[in-house]
Every structure is written in structure tokens, then in C-alpha cells.
BALOMAR-761865 format. One record per residue (C-alpha): x, y negated, z; residue number from 1; residue in one letter. Coordinates in Angstrom, 3 decimals. Each point is the difference from the previous one (the first is absolute). Layout:
N
+----------+----------+----------+-----+------+
|        x |        y |        z |  nr | rest |
+----------+----------+----------+-----+------+
|        X |        Y |        Z | NUM |    a |
...
+----------+----------+----------+-----+------+
//
This chain:
256
+----------+----------+----------+-----+------+
|        x |        y |        z |  nr | rest |
+----------+----------+----------+-----+------+
|   -2.726 | -106.667 |  -29.221 |   1 |    m |
|    1.920 |   -1.462 |   -2.774 |   2 |    l |
|   -2.805 |   -0.677 |   -2.233 |   3 |    l |
|   -2.623 |   -0.638 |    2.577 |   4 |    k |
|   -3.388 |   -1.324 |   -1.462 |   5 |    d |
|    1.454 |   -0.467 |   -3.627 |   6 |    k |
|   -2.425 |    1.047 |   -2.673 |   7 |    v |
|    1.319 |    2.295 |   -2.737 |   8 |    c |
|   -1.412 |    1.165 |   -3.422 |   9 |    i |
|    1.335 |    3.119 |   -1.234 |  10 |    i |
|   -1.065 |    1.126 |   -3.659 |  11 |    t |
|   -0.179 |    3.668 |   -0.594 |  12 |    g |
|    0.051 |    0.234 |    3.718 |  13 |    g |
|   -2.253 |    3.212 |    0.645 |  14 |    a |
|    2.525 |    2.693 |   -0.549 |  15 |    v |
|    3.877 |    0.890 |   -0.036 |  16 |    q |
|    2.241 |   -2.839 |    0.231 |  17 |    i |
|   -2.708 |   -2.573 |    0.130 |  18 |    g |
|   -1.595 |    1.645 |    3.003 |  19 |    r |
|    3.456 |    0.432 |    1.712 |  20 |    a |
|    0.360 |   -3.902 |   -0.415 |  21 |    f |
|   -3.383 |   -0.482 |    1.561 |  22 |    a |
|    0.702 |    2.269 |    3.019 |  23 |    e |
|    3.501 |   -1.635 |    0.720 |  24 |    q |
|   -1.420 |   -3.606 |   -0.261 |  25 |    l |
|   -2.968 |    0.826 |    2.336 |  26 |    l |
|    2.643 |    1.407 |    2.495 |  27 |    k |
|    1.672 |   -3.360 |   -0.167 |  28 |    d |
|   -3.078 |   -1.875 |    0.673 |  29 |    g |
|   -1.548 |   -0.975 |   -3.348 |  30 |    a |
|   -3.376 |   -0.155 |   -1.139 |  31 |    f |
|   -0.299 |    2.163 |   -3.319 |  32 |    i |
|   -2.251 |   -0.266 |   -3.070 |  33 |    s |
|    0.381 |    3.039 |   -2.189 |  34 |    i |
|   -0.870 |   -0.505 |   -3.672 |  35 |    f |
|   -0.346 |    3.352 |   -2.031 |  36 |    d |
|   -1.872 |    1.260 |   -3.213 |  37 |    l |
|   -0.814 |    3.084 |    1.978 |  38 |    d |
|   -2.757 |   -0.767 |    2.204 |  39 |    s |
|   -0.267 |    3.546 |    1.434 |  40 |    d |
|    3.646 |   -0.050 |    1.073 |  41 |    s |
|   -0.197 |   -3.793 |    1.106 |  42 |    g |
|   -3.053 |    0.663 |    2.180 |  43 |    e |
|    1.787 |    2.959 |    1.553 |  44 |    l |
|    3.348 |   -1.666 |    0.609 |  45 |    c |
|   -1.926 |   -2.952 |    1.503 |  46 |    c |
|   -2.017 |    2.055 |    2.478 |  47 |    a |
|    2.940 |    2.062 |    1.116 |  48 |    e |
|    2.306 |   -3.186 |    0.563 |  49 |    l |
|   -2.991 |   -1.656 |    1.726 |  50 |    q |
|   -0.141 |    2.826 |    2.354 |  51 |    q |
|    3.548 |   -0.175 |    0.779 |  52 |    q |
|    0.383 |   -3.944 |    0.200 |  53 |    f |
|   -3.364 |   -1.391 |    0.536 |  54 |    g |
|   -2.889 |   -0.842 |   -2.338 |  55 |    k |
|    0.634 |   -3.563 |   -0.027 |  56 |    n |
|    3.520 |    0.293 |   -1.487 |  57 |    r |
|   -0.544 |    1.439 |   -3.295 |  58 |    i |
|   -2.464 |   -0.086 |   -2.922 |  59 |    i |
|   -0.349 |    1.547 |   -3.563 |  60 |    f |
|   -0.725 |   -1.769 |   -3.140 |  61 |    c |
|   -0.721 |    2.061 |   -3.237 |  62 |    h |
|    2.242 |   -1.823 |   -2.376 |  63 |    c |
|    1.137 |    0.650 |   -3.586 |  64 |    d |
|    3.219 |   -2.035 |   -0.514 |  65 |    v |
|   -0.782 |   -0.367 |   -3.680 |  66 |    t |
|   -3.105 |   -1.893 |    0.625 |  67 |    d |
|    0.729 |   -3.563 |    1.106 |  68 |    y |
|   -3.387 |   -0.591 |    1.139 |  69 |    t |
|   -0.248 |    2.891 |    2.327 |  70 |    q |
|    3.398 |   -0.706 |    1.182 |  71 |    f |
|   -1.036 |   -3.575 |    1.037 |  72 |    e |
|   -2.854 |    1.282 |    1.733 |  73 |    e |
|    1.838 |    2.431 |    2.182 |  74 |    s |
|    2.446 |   -3.021 |    0.865 |  75 |    f |
|   -3.266 |   -1.940 |    0.953 |  76 |    l |
|   -1.191 |    2.809 |    2.232 |  77 |    t |
|    3.225 |    0.189 |    1.846 |  78 |    t |
|    0.086 |   -3.782 |    0.442 |  79 |    k |
|   -3.660 |    0.164 |    1.150 |  80 |    d |
|    0.717 |    2.989 |    2.519 |  81 |    t |
|    3.267 |   -1.060 |    1.389 |  82 |    f |
|    0.045 |   -3.739 |   -0.454 |  83 |    g |
|    3.187 |   -0.230 |   -1.918 |  84 |    r |
|    2.590 |    1.906 |   -2.125 |  85 |    i |
|    3.735 |    0.089 |    0.673 |  86 |    d |
|    1.458 |    2.986 |   -1.865 |  87 |    i |
|   -0.646 |    1.524 |   -3.328 |  88 |    l |
|    1.705 |    3.451 |   -0.752 |  89 |    v |
|   -0.462 |    0.522 |   -3.778 |  90 |    n |
|    0.210 |    3.805 |    0.000 |  91 |    n |
|   -2.455 |    1.297 |   -2.311 |  92 |    a |
|    1.630 |    1.988 |   -2.987 |  93 |    e |
|   -0.183 |    2.990 |   -2.280 |  94 |    i |
|    2.958 |    1.999 |   -1.518 |  95 |    q |
|   -1.328 |    1.454 |   -3.275 |  96 |    n |
|    1.568 |   -1.278 |   -3.216 |  97 |    d |
|   -2.783 |    1.970 |   -1.792 |  98 |    k |
|   -2.548 |   -2.627 |    1.113 |  99 |    f |
|    2.553 |   -2.757 |   -0.586 | 100 |    w |
|   -2.714 |   -2.710 |   -0.459 | 101 |    e |
|   -1.588 |    0.570 |    3.367 | 102 |    l |
|    3.335 |    0.483 |    1.526 | 103 |    e |
|    1.146 |   -3.335 |   -1.181 | 104 |    t |
|   -3.369 |   -1.664 |    1.171 | 105 |    d |
|    0.382 |    1.542 |    3.383 | 106 |    v |
|    3.766 |   -0.375 |    0.471 | 107 |    n |
|    0.539 |   -3.326 |   -1.423 | 108 |    l |
|   -3.188 |   -1.811 |   -0.520 | 109 |    n |
|   -1.458 |    1.124 |    3.298 | 110 |    g |
|    3.024 |   -1.454 |    1.660 | 111 |    f |
|   -0.387 |   -3.206 |   -1.765 | 112 |    i |
|   -3.683 |   -0.231 |    0.923 | 113 |    r |
|    0.880 |    0.642 |    3.610 | 114 |    g |
|    2.673 |   -2.405 |    0.068 | 115 |    t |
|   -2.225 |   -2.772 |   -1.542 | 116 |    l |
|   -2.797 |    0.886 |    2.560 | 117 |    l |
|    2.605 |   -0.016 |    2.959 | 118 |    a |
|    0.970 |   -3.479 |   -0.989 | 119 |    y |
|   -3.622 |   -1.029 |   -0.346 | 120 |    q |
|   -0.749 |    1.148 |    3.613 | 121 |    f |
|    3.363 |   -0.705 |    1.781 | 122 |    m |
|    1.815 |   -3.047 |   -1.451 | 123 |    s |
|    0.330 |   -2.977 |    2.186 | 124 |    k |
|   -3.111 |   -2.143 |   -0.007 | 125 |    g |
|   -2.191 |    3.122 |   -0.584 | 126 |    k |
|    1.595 |    2.242 |    2.397 | 127 |    g |
|    3.019 |    0.145 |    2.346 | 128 |    n |
|    2.597 |    1.202 |   -2.366 | 129 |    g |
|    0.866 |    3.743 |   -0.047 | 130 |    g |
|    1.695 |    2.966 |   -1.519 | 131 |    t |
|   -0.382 |    1.985 |   -3.176 | 132 |    i |
|    1.804 |    3.361 |   -0.166 | 133 |    v |
|    0.166 |    1.404 |   -3.426 | 134 |    n |
|    0.718 |    3.955 |    0.309 | 135 |    i |
|    2.684 |    0.950 |   -2.674 | 136 |    g |
|    1.660 |    3.050 |   -0.570 | 137 |    s |
|    3.558 |    1.437 |   -0.124 | 138 |    s |
|   -0.502 |   -0.055 |   -3.829 | 139 |    c |
|   -0.620 |   -3.883 |    0.520 | 140 |    s |
|    3.905 |   -0.237 |   -0.441 | 141 |    t |
|    1.101 |    3.577 |   -1.292 | 142 |    k |
|   -2.304 |    0.977 |   -2.972 | 143 |    p |
|   -1.890 |    3.217 |    0.162 | 144 |    f |
|    0.681 |    1.743 |   -3.530 | 145 |    v |
|   -3.013 |    2.244 |    0.781 | 146 |    s |
|   -2.357 |   -2.874 |    0.545 | 147 |    s |
|    0.953 |   -2.941 |   -2.340 | 148 |    p |
|   -3.076 |   -2.042 |    0.283 | 149 |    i |
|   -0.503 |    0.460 |    3.700 | 150 |    y |
|    3.562 |   -1.363 |    0.114 | 151 |    t |
|   -0.885 |   -2.806 |   -2.025 | 152 |    a |
|   -2.829 |   -0.958 |    2.281 | 153 |    t |
|    2.267 |    0.175 |    3.072 | 154 |    k |
|    2.780 |   -1.875 |   -1.616 | 155 |    h |
|   -2.684 |   -2.746 |   -0.567 | 156 |    a |
|   -0.680 |   -0.143 |    3.763 | 157 |    i |
|    3.614 |   -1.204 |    0.582 | 158 |    i |
|   -0.485 |   -2.813 |   -2.302 | 159 |    g |
|   -3.330 |   -1.020 |    1.373 | 160 |    l |
|    1.451 |    0.179 |    3.382 | 161 |    t |
|    3.087 |   -1.987 |   -0.630 | 162 |    k |
|   -1.915 |   -2.732 |   -1.835 | 163 |    a |
|   -2.766 |   -0.651 |    2.461 | 164 |    y |
|    2.283 |    0.651 |    2.721 | 165 |    g |
|    2.010 |   -2.900 |   -1.122 | 166 |    d |
|    0.609 |   -2.902 |    2.701 | 167 |    q |
|   -2.169 |   -2.232 |   -2.473 | 168 |    y |
|   -2.909 |    1.932 |    0.306 | 169 |    h |
|    0.460 |    0.857 |    3.903 | 170 |    f |
|    0.188 |   -3.928 |    0.659 | 171 |    n |
|   -3.105 |   -0.516 |   -1.696 | 172 |    q |
|   -2.168 |    3.061 |    1.400 | 173 |    t |
|    1.640 |    1.035 |    3.252 | 174 |    g |
|   -0.085 |    3.632 |   -1.527 | 175 |    v |
|    3.019 |    2.111 |    0.006 | 176 |    r |
|    0.083 |    2.856 |   -2.732 | 177 |    v |
|    2.100 |    2.983 |    0.631 | 178 |    i |
|    0.510 |    3.190 |   -2.014 | 179 |    c |
|    0.266 |    3.395 |    2.028 | 180 |    y |
|    1.251 |    2.673 |   -2.346 | 181 |    c |
|   -0.860 |    3.458 |    1.344 | 182 |    v |
|    1.946 |    3.097 |   -1.020 | 183 |    g |
|   -1.715 |    3.298 |   -0.565 | 184 |    p |
|   -1.947 |    1.264 |    3.106 | 185 |    t |
|   -1.424 |    3.441 |    0.953 | 186 |    e |
|   -3.481 |   -1.103 |   -1.452 | 187 |    s |
|    1.798 |   -0.620 |   -3.170 | 188 |    d |
|    1.108 |    3.793 |   -0.015 | 189 |    s |
|   -3.461 |    1.207 |    0.851 | 190 |    i |
|   -1.613 |   -2.056 |   -2.771 | 191 |    s |
|    2.540 |    1.128 |   -2.600 | 192 |    h |
|   -0.418 |    3.784 |    0.925 | 193 |    s |
|   -3.750 |   -0.372 |   -0.781 | 194 |    r |
|    0.689 |   -1.007 |   -3.478 | 195 |    q |
|    0.197 |    2.854 |   -2.420 | 196 |    n |
|    0.268 |   -1.680 |   -3.351 | 197 |    n |
|    3.414 |   -1.108 |    0.094 | 198 |    n |
|    2.460 |    1.522 |   -2.689 | 199 |    t |
|    3.356 |    1.642 |    0.787 | 200 |    p |
|    1.776 |   -3.205 |   -1.627 | 201 |    n |
|   -2.002 |   -2.279 |    2.348 | 202 |    h |
|    1.080 |    2.262 |    3.063 | 203 |    e |
|    3.736 |   -0.429 |   -1.302 | 204 |    r |
|   -0.554 |   -3.741 |   -0.287 | 205 |    a |
|   -1.465 |   -0.081 |    3.509 | 206 |    r |
|    2.957 |    1.978 |    1.556 | 207 |    k |
|    2.159 |   -2.762 |   -1.519 | 208 |    i |
|   -1.989 |   -2.692 |    1.799 | 209 |    d |
|    0.128 |    1.894 |    3.303 | 210 |    m |
|    3.877 |    0.272 |   -0.066 | 211 |    q |
|    1.196 |   -1.463 |    3.286 | 212 |    g |
|   -3.556 |   -0.342 |    1.335 | 213 |    m |
|   -1.969 |    2.225 |    2.698 | 214 |    r |
|   -3.589 |   -0.474 |    0.936 | 215 |    y |
|   -0.350 |   -2.094 |    3.057 | 216 |    q |
|   -2.747 |   -0.040 |    2.799 | 217 |    k |
|   -2.849 |   -2.426 |   -0.271 | 218 |    l |
|    0.203 |   -1.217 |    3.528 | 219 |    d |
|    3.740 |   -1.022 |   -0.479 | 220 |    h |
|   -0.967 |   -1.965 |   -3.050 | 221 |    v |
|   -2.784 |   -1.613 |    1.872 | 222 |    a |
|    2.156 |   -0.980 |    2.958 | 223 |    k |
|    2.773 |   -1.343 |   -2.080 | 224 |    e |
|   -2.558 |   -2.504 |   -1.456 | 225 |    l |
|   -0.566 |   -1.680 |    3.387 | 226 |    i |
|    3.203 |   -2.015 |    0.347 | 227 |    p |
|   -0.253 |   -0.927 |   -3.616 | 228 |    i |
|   -3.285 |   -1.756 |    0.405 | 229 |    i |
|    1.174 |   -1.377 |    3.248 | 230 |    l |
|    3.389 |   -1.380 |   -1.381 | 231 |    n |
|    0.656 |    0.274 |   -3.661 | 232 |    a |
|    0.629 |   -3.127 |   -1.938 | 233 |    s |
|   -2.222 |   -0.949 |   -2.905 | 234 |    s |
|    1.126 |    1.601 |   -3.420 | 235 |    g |
|    1.953 |    2.618 |    1.702 | 236 |    s |
|   -0.092 |    3.497 |   -1.307 | 237 |    l |
|    0.401 |    3.184 |    2.400 | 238 |    w |
|    0.481 |    3.568 |   -0.529 | 239 |    l |
|   -0.945 |    3.068 |    2.192 | 240 |    v |
|    1.069 |    3.453 |   -1.037 | 241 |    k |
|    1.244 |    3.410 |    1.413 | 242 |    n |
|   -1.403 |   -0.840 |    3.529 | 243 |    d |
|    2.820 |   -2.596 |    0.427 | 244 |    e |
|   -0.227 |   -3.449 |    1.296 | 245 |    k |
|   -1.359 |   -2.558 |   -2.643 | 246 |    s |
|    2.375 |   -2.132 |   -1.989 | 247 |    k |
|   -0.280 |   -3.346 |   -1.555 | 248 |    e |
|    0.742 |    0.431 |   -3.732 | 249 |    i |
|    2.358 |   -2.566 |   -1.587 | 250 |    p |
|   -1.491 |   -1.837 |   -2.986 | 251 |    y |
|    1.768 |   -2.136 |   -2.589 | 252 |    s |
|   -1.885 |   -2.850 |   -1.963 | 253 |    n |
|    2.765 |    0.200 |   -2.703 | 254 |    e |
|   -0.294 |    3.116 |   -1.649 | 255 |    i |
|    1.451 |   -1.063 |   -3.549 | 256 |    f |
+----------+----------+----------+-----+------+
//
């Protein structure tokens, strides 16, 4: 097993892509701590995965990533349960520009809180080093005209990853920081179909955003994450879309 005995935290890990990550990491030998705001979904997910992979392999922590204290308590519970923390997958997000303040607090501030806590628990001297994976989007590099504020949060994740992923920080902490940008998935299609309040103009903008894209399977996205966790260099950016193999995204520090 490629990730045998590694301890991994997944925020927003109870459903959809977060759960797919959890299942794949369990298959590869990891121990999993699911952080999620939805206690019902979290407890159900945990019980089902415990039945499949063993009760000692997975726990659930009720966690609101906008609450630093609660976030820290969930890290402590994970450390107390498994004895260490090796990987953080910053995944919790919302996509709804109508609630832009919450969207920003979850999608950007939540990732910052998770990153700072991961350093607190994993950095050399306190831990054994580790890996932070920030889950971005295809709109991290190609803006979604239908979701400008969501796009802004996902662009910011690239800046956060590139800065903290620099060798300067890695040398001090032993923690790699990587961005995994995920194109539209089948669960995105289902979620969108349940939204009945979008205007015709919004639908037209969304069709522009989806040009050249098709919804991909969650298990494909989860499988493509594993070699990135194992091999990607700190500060690197990766994109998976259209059920294709993930590819590293080129990045230039000299935009102007």
C-alpha cells in the first residue's frame, strides 16, 4: 500500500469529492480523519467506511472551517487518536456567489486556517513534516464568468500554494504544499441541477464556462490525487479534467 499508516485529514470529507478522496486514501493504506460541518453526513460516512475498512482506520470530527478554535480541536482529536498527522487535504468549499462573504470565509480563510494548523502540527520539531494539498478548480486558471467571486477564491489558492510551497518554507518546516485543481465532476452536475434560481443570463455564462469541459467521475479524480501526494514537488500546481490524466500546470512568477 502506497500510503500505508499515513494519517490524513480531509476537510469537507463526508460527501462527494471529499468522500471519494477518503475512500481512495483508505484503499492505499492511510488512516483518515474526516472533518465536516454536516454531522449527519459525517457520521454516516464514517460508519460506512469503518464497516468497509475497519473501525480503527477512520474517525469523524464535526468541524466548521470558519471557526479556528473548532478547527484546532479537530486537529487535536486526530493527533490524540492516531498519534500523528501526515497529510491535510484542504477541500471544504462552497460555490454560491450570492453568499459571497461565507464563500470567501470557507474557500480562502478556511484554507488559510487549515494551512496554519497543519504547520502547527506537522512542522519539523513538532511533527515529522508532511503534505498539504489545496483543492483548487479549473477556474483557478481559467476564470468562470458565471462565478466571479468563487473564481477569485480559487485564484487565491494558487497564490497561497506557490508562496507557502516555496523552498524557503519547506526547508524550515519539512511540509510540502501542493495545489490540485479539479475540473467539473458528476457531483457538480447533480448539485447544479438542484438549483432552480439561476437566471437565463447565468445559464448562458455557465455554458461559456463549460466549453471544452465534460463532467468527470469522482473516483478518477481521487485516483489521480495519489501520485501527486506521493511525488509532486512543493509549490507545484496540477489539473485534472475530462477524466484525463492529471497534468502539472506551468506557472510564471513574472507576469508583468
